N, C-alpha and C positions, 0 to 999 in steps of 0.2 A: 330119831325115829318118831313119827307122829303117834300119839297115844289117843285112841278113840274110846278108851274105857269109860271116860267121864260121860259119854253120851248114853251109857247104859244104866246110869243111876236110876233106881226105882224099878228096874226090870227084874224078873225072877232070876235066881242064881243060875238056873240051867241055861238061860239065854246068854249070860255072861260067859259061862263055861264053853258053850257052843261057839260063841264068837271067838274066844281065845284059841280053841282047837282049830277052827277054820283059818284064823290068822296065822298060826304057826304052820299049819298044813300047807298053806299057799307057799310060804317061804321054802319049806323042805321040798315040796313037789317041784317047784320051779328051779331049784338047784340042779336037778337032774334033767330038766327040759331045755332051759334057756341056752346052755353052752353048746347044744347039738348043732353042728355044722355052721357055727358062727366064729368070727374072729374073737380071740380072748378079750380084747378091749371092748368090743361090742357087747359080748356076753356080760362082762363085769358092769358096764354101764346099765344094762337092763336089770341085772340083779340088784344093784344099788337102788334103782328106782322102785323095784318091787319090795325090797326090804324096808325102805323108809316109808313108803305109802302102799301097803300090800294090795288093797282093793282097787284103788285108783291106778296103781302101777300095773296090776294084772289086766285091767280093762284097756289101758293104753297098749300093753303088749299084745293082747288079742287083736287089737285093731291095726297096729302098725308093726308087729313083730315079725311077720313073714313077708319076704320079698318075692315069693313065688306067685305066678299066675295060677288061676284055677286049673284043675286037672284037664278040663275040656280044652282049654287054650293051649296047655302044654302038649297034649297029645297031637293037636292040630299043628303046632309048631314043628314037632318032630317029623310029621308027615311031610310038611312043606320043605324041611331041610333035605329030606330024601328026594323030593321033586327037584330041588335046586341042584343037588349032586348029579341027578340024571340030566338036567338041562345043560349043565356046564361040563359034562364028561368029555366033550370034544375039545374043550379049551385047555385040557391038561397037557402042556408041552414043557418038559423039564428043561429045554434049552432056551426058554423065554428069558430067564435070568442069566446074564452072561457069566461064563465060567470064571472070568477074571475077577468077579465080585468076591468080596470076603465070604468065607463060609458062614459067618453069622447072619448074613443077609439071606442066604439060601435057607438057613435054619428058621428065620423069622417067617419067610414065605411058606414053608412047610407047616409051621405052627398055625398060621392064619387059615390055610386050607383045611387043616384038621379041625379047627374050632368053628370057623365061620362058613365053611362049605364053598368058598369062592377061590378059584385059582388066580394066578397073576395073568394079566393080559398085556399085550404090547400094541403099538400103533395108535396110542391115544394122544390127543391134543387138548391142552388146558389153557384157560385164560382166567386170571384171578381179578376179581373186582374188590377194591377197597373203598370205593365211593358208594355210599349207601344207595343213592338214587339210581346210579348207573346200573348196578346189579339188577335191581327190580325192573328197570326199563328193558334190560336185555331179556329177562324172563318173559315180559309182555310181548316183545317182538317175536320170540320163539313160538309162543302160543298162537300168535296171529298167523304164523306160517304152518300151523298144524293142519294135517289133512286127514288123519285117522283118529288119533287120541291125544289127550293131554292128561298126564298124571301129576297131581299137585299135592304135596304133603308138607305140612308145617306144624310145629309145636304150638306156636301162638299166631293167631290171625286177628287182625283188627283193621277195618277199612278206613281209608281217608282219601281225599281227592288227589293229593300230590304223589304219594309213594305207592300205596297199595291199589288205589283206584285203577291205574292203567293195567295192572295184572288182572283184577277182577273183571274189568270191562273186556279185556282180551279173552278171558274165559267165557264170558257171555257171548261174544261174537263167534267164538269157536263152536259153542253149543248150538247157536242159531243156524250155522251152516252145516250142521250134521256131524260135527266132530264129537266123539264121546269124551266128555270131560268128567274125570273122577277126582274128587277132592277129599282129603283126609286132614283133620286137625284134632289136636288133643283137647278133650273136653275141659279138663281142669286148667289147662294152660290158657284157654281162650274165653271161657264163660264170663270171666270178670272184666273183660275188655269192653269199654263203652261201645254200644252199637251191635253187640253180639246177636241179639234176637233179630234185629232188622237184617243183619248180614245173612243169617240162615234163611230168612224169608226170600231175600233177593236171589240167593243161590237156587232155591227151589223153583221160584217163578221163572228163572232163566233156563231151567231144564238141566241144571248141573247136578250130577249125582254126588251126594256128599254123606260122609259118616263121621261121627265123633270117635276118636281113638281112645281106648281104655275107658269107656263111659262107666259111670256109677249109676246103675239102673237096677236096684234090688227087686223091684216089682217084676222085672224081666229075668230074674235070676242071674243078673250080671253084677257080681260083687267081687271085690278084691281089695287089697290094701289101698286106702284112699290116695296115698301119695306116690303110687307108681305112675310113671309118665312115659309117653312116647315122645321123645325129644328130637326125633329125626327131622331133617329138612331135605327134601328131595323133590325135584321137578324133572319129569321126563316127557319129551314130545316126540311121538312117532318112533320111539326107539332110535332116534337120530341124534338128539342133543339132550344133555342133562345138566342140572344145576344142583350143587350141594355145598354145604359149608356150615357156618354158625348162624347165619342171618334168618330171622323170623319174618313172616309176612305181616309187618306192622311198621308204622312210621318210626323214625329213629329215636323219638322220645317216649315210645311205648304208650302213647295216649294218656300219659300221667300228668296231672296238674302240677305236681311237684317238679317234674322234669322241665316243664315249660317255665316255671318260676325261677329255677336256678340255672337253666341253660344246659341241662344234662341230655346227652345223646349217646346212643350205643355205637361203638366202633366195631365193624363187622368184616368178615371175609367170606366171599361167595365165589365159587368156581364154576365156570362154564366148561363142559366136557363134551368132547366128541370122540368116538372110537368105541372099542369093545367094553370099556368100563360102563358105558351107558346101559348096555344089556344087563349088567349085574345090579346097577342101581334100580333098573326097572323091575328086576326080580325081587328086590327088597321091598319096593312099593307093593308089588303083587302079593307078597307075604302078608303085609299089614292089611291090605285090602281084603284078603281072604279071611283074616282073623276077625274083621269087623263086619264085612258084608256077606260072608260065607259064600263067596263067589270066586271060582278059580279062573284067573286071567292068563295062566301060563300059555295056553294055546293061542291066545289073542295077541300076545306081545310080538312086536316086530324085532325078533332076535336074529342072530346069525347074519347080520347084514355084511359083516366082514369088511366094513370100511376101515381104512387105516390112514386117517388124516395126519397123524403125527408119529412120533418115535418114543413116546414116554411109556415106560413099563409101570403098571399100577395094579393095585389089589384092593378090593372093597372088603371091609371088615365090619359086619353087623354085630351088635352085642345087645344084651339086655336080659330081663328076667325070663325070656323065652328060651334062652340058651343055658345049658347046664354049667358052663364055665364063664368066668368073667373075661371074655375075649379081649376087650380093650386093655384091661389091666395087665393081663399076661403078655400082650404084645408090647406095651409100653415098658414094662420091666425088662423084657428080653432085649429091647433096643438100647435102653439106658445102660444096662450092664455090659452090652457089647461095644459101646462107644469107645473110641480110642483117642479122640482129640477134643471134640467140643459138643455141647448140647445147648440148644436155644429153645426155650419153652414159653408158650403164651397161653394163659388161661385166666378167666375172671374169677374162677373158684378153685383155689388150690387147697384142698383139704384131704391130703393123702392118707391112705392106710399105712401101717408100719412098713410093708414091703416096698411101696413106692417111695416113702420118705428115705428108707435106707438106700434104695437104688440111687436116688438123686444125690444124697449126701456122700455116698461112697464114690460116686463119679467125681465129685469135687475133690474129695480126699485123695483120689488116685492121680490128681494133677490135671484133670480136664478143665477146660473153660466151661463153666455152667452158668448160663444167664437165664433168669426168669423175668417175664414181663407180666405184671399183675396190675390191678386197679389200686390207685391211691385210696379211694373210698368206694367200696362196692355198693350195689343197689340193694343188697340184703344184709341188714346190720348184723344179724346173728352169724350168718355165714362168713361175713367179713371178719368178725372177731375170731371165729374158728380158724380162718386162714392165717390171721396174724399170730396166732399162738404157735405156729411152726417157724416163724421167721428167725427166732434166735438160733434154733438148731441148724437152719439152712445157712445163716450168716457165719456161725461158728465153723461150719464145714468148708467155708470158702465160696459158697454160692453167691453170685451177684444178683441182687434183686432190684429191678427197675420198676418204679411205680408210676403208672400212667396218670397224667394230671387230672385232678378232680375238677369238675364233677362228672367228667366223661366216664363211661363204662366200657372198658376194653373187653369186648365179648368174644373176640376171636379165640379159637382153640386150635393150636398148631404147634409143631416142634420139628426141629431138624437134628439129625445125628451125623456128625462129621461132615463129609462131603458126599454122603452116600444115600441117605434116606430122608424124605420129607413126609410129614404126617399132618393131615388137617381133617376137620369134620365138625361134628356136633358135641363130641365128648369132652367134658371138663376133666381136670385131674382131681376129682373128688370121689368119695365113696358113693354118693348118689348116682353119679354117672357110671360107676362100675357095677353097682348092685341093683339099683332101682329103675334106672331109665333105659328105654330102648334107644340106642345110639347108632350112628353110622359114621364110620371112619374110613378114610382113603389113605393108603400108603403108596407113595411114589418113590421110584428108584432112580438114582442118577444125579450127577452134579447140577444139571440144568434146572431140575425141579427144586433142589436145595437152594440154588441161587435165587430163584423166584421168591420162595418163602422167606429167605433171609433178607431180601430187599424189603419185604413187608415189615419184618421185625426191626429192620434198621429205621424205618419210618416211625415205629412205635418208640424206639429208644430216643429219638429226637424229641418226642413229646413227654418224656419220662424223667424222673429224678432218681438217681442211684441212692439206695438206702444204705447207710453205714451202721455198723454196730454201735458206734458212739451215739448216734441219733436215736437208735432204737432203745438203748439203755436208759434214755431220759424219760420214758413213759412213766406215768403215775401208777401207783399201786391199784387204783381203781380201774385203769385201762387194762392192766394185766389180769385183774380178776375177771373182767368181762371177757377177755380173750380165752381164759381157761374155761369159763362157763360155756362159751360158744363151742369150744373143742369137745366138751363132754356131750353136749346135745348132738353134735355131728356124728357121733358113733352109735347113737340109738337107732340102729337099723336091723 
């Protein structure tokens, strides 16, 4: 515990007494405040911080201790959820999920409808892009075909001539011919990218309507926990075609000098979607647009087109601080505990809470084949150490860990369950994605979708090294210490 009493030498006795009373009072008061509605591990980490450095710890807690949006945004989100329920009421068909599917799939679908407001839809067609440039060029072509509107939303945006330039130029051309182009990007995710100020100017000059998501603007009474993020990636054109996945609107090296120096690129997954799922992704975009622009788009969306270009059954699952429950975590745990044969999971950031860790390790201990695909060396050192702190528990349980070759960043987020369910989207398997980030996840049913995602993970396995317990036990004490420190900071939420 840090002792500040030496700083009070020479001060009157009553000042020292007051300081001591306040110091003890902070500790006692926070004992009854911090544990409220928090995981025990998270509460303990915060209490340790406050007990060791009371004044600094209290300041950090007041700044970062709440993962809730302000009351105005929460009320608006609840109203939007009601609007979504109304807009999708005609999509509720209990026979969409075939009766011969296992009961646990029906249960997961009901859970998603209860938590995220979206029912399952059928008649969808999907195409997955694993080539970074091909995915963005497909987005640009779709925007060039826009006749009414183009809705574009990304966590990180950074322009460049080769990858993002074609998308931005397509947006400008669309705006010039009278298409309503709306653009959302996360303020904290994008402001540090080189060229950010010029990009905003170019968008404005082109007549593109844009807003920053979750901005920090205290002078406009827009304040919240600084590290809350809108991590979603969605593009919708005329309600006809949509794109979603893990890929941001930035070149594969994220415009970082270090990436260019060492040859680091991000490995991504982007899906092109046609069918009713497009409507639901458009509604999620409209939700975020209303929260930032205070404009209701629901009446303008090209919904209920009823095109059925494919046969895939799918369900959109939004999650984030605007929802009362951790929708993505509840779904992931439900699916993992329901698995009967195999789990294959990919994420760059695997920092699970106890419930997810137990679900994964229990699956392996039940005799399932459980494969994890992660980065050999992540792009965030502290998060990478936090992730590594879980490897021993996973390996001991029988989980196979494949580490994608360094210096590449395996940024895809997806997993498959048996031969029945495929999941992909923006959500990692970490506490940030469960509690702090607004995320978008898509659940697909059926063996065809599972095969498509498994092919993607097969390609990752070819570029990965299987981690063994023998190799992992050879780490130095210093490396283990750093892993444990990273694990502690990861739960300060």
